[in-house]
C-alpha angles and dihedrals in degrees: 000000000000118000116230128193121197103206125190143154122214119180095200117020089192090064094044103051092128093054091047093051090049093050093044092052093045090054092049092052095045089054089050088054089057100259126139102235132165120185118206125185123186118202141173104204129059119290125262111253091238116104119237105191096192100043126091110209123208119187120216110221112236090219095228137034088225094070114119118225090259090049091051089053090052093045092051091046092052099042106034093092092056090050092050090046091053091048096048093045088069097044137076116225144153099202136024112201115199140169106243103263101195123263130280139140093271092055089047089056090048091050092052087061102035107015094109088065101039127104113184124208112213119202098175147013093271106207096041090048093050091047092052091059091065099206132126091242093053091045090056091049091050091053090049088049091053092049101043107017099087095050091046095050091045090055099055130088099235149346133229119194126187092219136028088241092059093049090052090049093052092048089051088061097054137053099214135071118252130188104254144175137194109226115162126209120280142190139225094245093186094065094049117091118228107243122244097225112213120237112273112218097177092250101086128028118191119203127191132202122188121193135151091223143347114277128161096248093060086074095208088151089062090054095046092050089049092053090048090055095047106100105168106137097199094062127052118207119209122187121199116198120199123187143042097316117172133233087264091073092046091049090052090051091051095045091052090046094231098125089127093059101045126073121192113208101170122213108334133165145184119011091357094062090040088062091052091053092047090056097049133077107199132025126214124223132185112324105177109038089139088074089077094040097258132129100177131053145149107211119190090229092064091049087053093048090052094048089049093050097237116140113236146194125229138168103211142056111276109206092216098048120090118219118268097016106160096225100068136050120210116209127194116278102238139106097259122115112277112260101242092183087062090052092048092049090052095043091052087065104034094048091058090066109088092187096059097091091053091046089050092050093052089047092054091051092052101040111018110031119117089238089067094044096046090052087058091051091049091052092049094050093048094060094050 
C-alpha cells in the first residue's frame, strides 16, 4: 500500500478552520477507502480549540518571545520549508499532497529535493488572482510566481486542478507534460444542516452572502449597486452578509444609502450561522470571477448552499452544476449592477417548490460530497 502525506502550513489555524475541516474530512475518507494517509499541518500561532482527529499538528517555534505577530508570520513563512524538510527526512512516503503555496526561492529549493513525490492542488490561476488584489504584497508574490513558478511546476510529480480551466492555465506555464487530474471541491454533506426555509409571501425577500473575507471576485459591489437601483415598493429586499468584510463594503453601503437593507453579521459558525440560513430565502455565490480571468470555479460556499437546500445565484460556470437545474440562477459575468428584478422573478417560482431543498440535498450527496471526490483522488493516485 502506498504511503501518502498531506502536507500543509497555516499561519493562524483560527482563521483557517474551513481548510482544516476540509483536510480532516478528506483524510478520514481516504482512510475509509483503504489508503495509508497521514496529514501534517505546520503552524506558527496557537491552535484552534476545535479537535481535528486526523491531523497531526507541528508548531514552528518563533525563536524569541519578543517577536511581534507580523514578525511571527514572516518567521513562519521563511522557516516552514526547513521544518517540513526535517519532518520528511525521518518519514517514508510515496506521495506528498500539497495545496499550491505560491512560488519563491525557498519552495524551489524544497522541490529540488522532494519534487518527484509532490502533487500540487491548484485552486486558482495564481498570477491573475494575485494581480486582481491590487496590493503591493500581491504584486510581489506575482513577480515571484513569474520568476520561479515554471521551474517549480516542472519539478513536481503531478498536478490536480479543481477546474479544467485551471489545469489548462498551469500547463500553459510549463513546457513538459505532467500527470494530472481535475477534481473539484467537495463538502461533508452529513455535517451540514438542511435549512428551514422561511415562508415567502412576496413582500420581503431575504438574501444571504457568506464569505471568509472581501475579495474583488466575490462581486459584492455588483449586488449592492443592484439593490440600490431596485425601487419596487411592493417588495423589500434584505441582504445578510456573513464573514470578515472590510470597511470598504460598509462604505459602499453607506454611499448607496441602503443601510436599512444590509445586515452585517461578521464571522459566525455552528448554530449561529444555521439560524441565519433558516431566516433567508436565497443565497448569493460568486458574482465577479472574471476579475481574475476565470470562467469556471467550484467555491465551497456553493457546495454548502446546495447541501443546505437553499437556492442560490452565481455568475460563473460551476463544474459540478448541470445546465438548467431549477435551484440556481446564473447571471452574466460582468461589472454591471446585478439585475434584482431578474432574481425576484426567478425566486417567485423556485420558492413555490417545497421539494427543492430535498432535491438539492440529494444532488449534493451524489455530485459534491467528499466521498465522491476522494474516490476520484484515490483512482488518480493508483495509476501514478
